C-alpha positions in Angstrom: -1.8 24.5 7.9 -0.3 25.8 4.6 -0.9 24.7 1.0 -2.5 21.3 0.3 -2.0 19.1 -2.7 -4.4 16.3 -3.8 -3.4 13.7 -6.4 -6.0 11.3 -7.9 -4.7 8.1 -9.5 -7.3 6.3 -11.7 -7.5 2.7 -12.8 -6.7 3.9 -16.3 -3.3 5.2 -15.2 -3.9 8.9 -15.2 -2.8 11.1 -12.4 -4.3 14.5 -11.8 -3.2 17.1 -9.3 -5.3 19.6 -7.5 -4.3 22.2 -4.9 -5.8 24.4 -2.2 -3.8 27.4 -1.0 -6.4 28.7 1.5 -5.4 27.2 4.9 -9.0 27.2 6.4 -10.4 25.5 3.3 -7.5 22.9 3.3 -8.2 22.2 7.0 -11.9 21.7 6.2 -11.1 19.2 3.5 -8.9 17.2 5.8 -11.4 17.3 8.7 -14.0 15.7 6.4 -11.7 12.8 5.2 -11.8 9.4 6.9 -9.3 7.0 5.4 -11.6 4.0 5.3 -14.6 5.9 3.8 -13.0 7.9 1.0 -14.1 5.4 -1.6 -17.4 4.4 0.0 -19.6 6.8 -2.0 -20.4 6.6 -5.7 -18.3 9.7 -6.7 -15.4 11.9 -5.6 -15.9 15.5 -6.5 -13.4 18.3 -6.5 -14.6 21.9 -7.1 -12.3 24.7 -8.0 -12.9 28.3 -8.8 -13.1 27.6 -12.5 -13.9 23.9 -12.9 -15.6 20.9 -11.2 -14.2 17.4 -11.6 -16.0 14.3 -10.7 -14.5 10.8 -10.4 -16.3 7.5 -10.2 -15.0 6.3 -6.9 -14.8 2.7 -7.9 -12.4 3.7 -10.8 -10.0 5.5 -8.5 -7.0 3.4 -7.3 -5.5 5.9 -4.8 -5.7 9.4 -3.4 -2.5 11.2 -2.3 -2.7 14.0 0.3 0.2 16.4 0.7 -0.1 18.8 3.5 1.1 19.6 7.0 -0.9 18.5 10.0 -2.4 15.5 8.3 -4.9 13.4 10.3 -3.4 10.6 12.5 -5.5 7.7 11.5 -5.0 4.4 13.2 -3.8 1.2 11.7 -5.2 -2.2 12.9 -3.7 -3.7 16.1 0.0 -4.5 15.9 0.5 -2.5 12.7 2.8 0.3 13.7 3.7 2.0 10.4 3.3 1.6 6.7 5.4 3.6 4.2 5.7 3.5 0.4 9.1 2.6 -1.1 10.5 3.1 -4.6 10.7 -0.2 -6.5 14.5 -0.1 -6.3 14.5 0.4 -2.6 11.9 -2.3 -2.1 14.0 -4.8 -4.1 17.1 -3.9 -2.2 15.6 -4.0 1.3 13.5 -7.2 0.7 16.3 -9.0 -1.2 13.7 -10.3 -3.8 16.5 -10.1 -6.5 18.9 -12.1 -4.3 17.2 -15.4 -3.3 20.2 -16.5 -1.2 19.4 -13.6 1.2 15.7 -14.0 1.3 14.2 -14.5 4.7 12.1 -17.7 4.9 8.5 -17.4 6.0 9.0 -19.7 8.9 12.0 -17.9 10.4 11.4 -17.8 14.2 9.9 -14.6 15.6 9.1 -14.0 19.2 5.8 -12.5 20.3 6.3 -8.8 21.1 9.3 -8.4 18.8 9.3 -5.8 16.1 9.6 -6.8 12.4 9.5 -5.2 9.0 7.6 -6.9 6.2 7.6 -5.9 2.6 4.4 -5.9 0.5 4.0 -5.6 -3.3 0.5 -4.5 -4.2 -0.9 -4.7 -7.7 -4.0 -2.7 -8.5 -6.6 -2.7 -11.3 -4.9 -1.4 -14.5 -1.5 -2.8 -13.5 -0.3 -0.1 -11.2 2.1 -1.6 -8.5 2.8 -0.1 -5.1 5.7 -1.1 -2.9 5.3 -0.9 0.8 7.3 -1.6 4.0 5.2 -2.3 7.1 6.5 -2.2 10.7 4.6 -4.6 12.9 4.7 -5.8 16.5 4.8 -9.6 16.2 1.5 -10.9 17.7 0.7 -14.4 19.0 1.6 -17.1 16.4 -2.1 -17.9 15.9 -2.9 -14.3 15.1 -0.1 -13.4 12.7 -1.9 -14.3 9.4 -5.1 -12.6 10.7 -3.2 -9.3 11.3 -1.9 -9.1 7.7 -5.4 -10.0 6.4 -7.0 -7.3 8.6 -4.7 -4.6 7.1 -5.7 -5.4 3.6 -9.3 -6.5 4.0 -10.7 -3.1 4.9 -12.3 -0.9 2.2 -9.1 1.2 2.1 -5.6 1.3 3.6 -3.4 4.3 4.1 0.4 4.7 4.2 3.0 7.4 4.4 4.6 8.8 1.3 8.5 8.9 1.4 8.6 12.6 0.5 5.9 13.5 3.1 2.2 13.2 3.0 -0.3 10.3 3.0 -1.8 8.0 0.4 -5.2 6.2 0.7 -5.4 3.0 -1.4 -8.8 1.7 -2.7 -8.7 -2.0 -1.8 -11.8 -2.7 -3.9 -9.4 -2.5 -6.9 -6.8 -4.8 -5.4 -5.6 -7.5 -7.7 -2.6 -9.1 -6.0 -0.6 -8.9 -2.7 2.9 -10.5 -2.3 4.4 -10.5 1.2 8.1 -10.8 1.7 8.6 -12.7 4.0 5.2 -14.2 4.1 3.5 -15.1 7.4 5.0 -18.1 9.1 1.6 -19.9 9.1 0.4 -21.2 5.8 -3.2 -20.8 4.8 -4.8 -24.3 4.6 -6.0 -23.7 1.0 -2.6 -22.3 -0.3 -0.9 -23.9 -3.4 2.6 -25.0 -2.3 4.8 -23.4 -5.1 7.8 -21.0 -5.1 7.9 -17.6 -6.6 10.1 -17.4 -9.7 12.3 -14.3 -9.4 13.2 -12.2 -12.4 16.8 -13.4 -12.2 15.8 -17.1 -12.0 13.4 -16.6 -14.9 16.2 -15.1 -17.0 18.4 -18.0 -16.2 15.8 -20.5 -17.2 15.2 -18.7 -20.5 19.0 -18.7 -21.1 19.2 -22.4 -20.4 16.4 -23.2 -22.7 18.1 -21.2 -25.5 21.4 -23.2 -25.2 
């Protein structure tokens, strides 16, 4: 264990960074963290040699942990890995800007196969996070339940592309968009298509002519 960095992202858009360069203290911090309970208390407090900072837990969107030997928390069943992407990488890999290449929700998937799904997450305050999730395709009747399980917990964690882990406060979740979405449609879903940025620009141009 070497230096540890902690980044706190608030609902207001601020990001503050803290560090601990004492390996035993960094290890003690990590030993006391459980991904699902980080936001369960009323406050999150960080005490340095010269200052003490307290956050209202419900007003924190995410906590990033940058260190070696991070805990290996488990995802729900059939969720193998979740990693954050840049917005550009997300749009390129999910084809959201190229409707002709988008994968339909009801594309056939065999139970036991591996698949990658892309998730856009919007949080309180407008912050958006772009994720790629590798899953083992469960039984057809369980697919929607698996996705709901991942984002129905108090918090979800994912890998950071540059190394480290982030824990997301799902109590501040505003919106989820899955690409492709699950092949089973919720019975209360409204049947309408997502207007892409490119399609929206074309409609505005047509209206102006």
